[in-house]
Residue, then its C-alpha position, 0 to 999 in steps of 0.5 A: m470474484t476479483h483478485p487483489i491488486y498488488s504494488a511492485p515491492i517497495e525497498l525500504a531505505q531504512p529496514i524495520k527491525r523486528g527482533q533478530t529479523e529485518v523487514k527490507e521490502i514491503t508490498l502494498r495491496r490496492p485497498g477495498s472500501g472497508e480498509l478506507r473506512g475513517l479515512k478521507l479519500a483527498d487526504l490520501v491522494q494528497g499524501d496526508v501523513n497521518a492518513v497514510i500511517r493509518l492505511v499502510p498497516r491495513i493493506s501491507q505485506p508483510t503487515l506493518l504495525e502503525q507504530e512501525v509506519a510512523a517511524l518509517d524514513a521519510y522517503d520510505l513513507t513517501r513511496c507508500a504515499d505514491e503507491i496509494a495515490v496510484f491504486l486511488q486514481t487508476p482503475p483496477q485492471k480488467p482480467t484479460e478474456e482468452a481469445s475465443p476460437e472462431 
């Protein structure tokens, strides 16, 4: 079983207001194949705004609504797009093996 891979926390330049609380930072999880359904990988790697807006709610912690992602500041959306591109262009980290005693 593989463990999820997460981005470093993304501190939002413009926090998201949810009632009395604010979401000030989010973390993105490396997407699996199911979360990429209906999206073109090339669009995500190129930072296509519509593709990023559709994917972020599927992989964000805390979970954001698509409308919240669409309302993000351009800087915050770009940070998300950058993290997604890194996820798609780098292989997953392999678990480190414990050195076996010899």
